[in-house]
C-alpha positions, 0 to 999 in steps of 0.5 A: 595117203593123199597129200591133203590128209597128210597136211591135216595130220601135220596141222593137227600136230601143230595145233595140238603139240601134245598129240605129236607122240600119237600122230602115227596112231591117228594115221593108222586109225585113219587108214584102218577106217579108210580101208574099211570104207574102200571095202564097203564096210560100215562104221558104228559108234557108241558112247554115253552122255556127251560121248553119245552126242559125239557119236551122233555128230560123227555119224551125221557128218559122215553121212553127208559131205562133211568137209568135202562136197560128195555129189552122187555119181552121175549114173545114179543121178540119171536113174532118179530122172525117171521121176521127173524134175523132182527126181532130178532135184533129189539127185542134185541135192543128195550127197554120197555119204559114208555108212556111219551109224550111231548105236546111241540113236536107236531108242526103242531097241535100246530101251527094250533090251535094257528093260528085258535083258541087260542095260550094260549090253544095249550096244553089244546087242546092236553090234551083234545084230548089225555088225559084219566082219570088217566093219569098224566100231568106235567106242567113246568113253571119257572115263574108259570104264563104260561097261556097255561100250566095253561089252560092245567092243568085245562083241565087235572083236569076236565078230 
């Protein structure tokens, strides 16, 4: 783990002392996600209401630079120059994002599956269709009782 990541964990414990008892779990979750990304895997996120908004925010931040500027590799930028100055501009502005998908953001398939099959399985269906072994699913439920999030977790574990 990078020193900067260790520092972030230390600062987290200092800011929120109530978390000190679970910082090793936070670190383990981070390492699981880091290892998945290192292997080219994808993070999927799902939740309801405010948690749904959190999912969209998490995916949005990871798809771009977030805390770090992550310019495209020069080799890829060079490939875009075949399209002239506009291609070069695209290469300079795009960021190397991490694959993160909010399952909450797919209104048409969510409403179709909810209408035609079962609203409690809208996230589970997407996990089944999109998810691959080694991908990560982050399910957010404030109450811990969201059946659609629980069903998605069960499908993710089975995959």
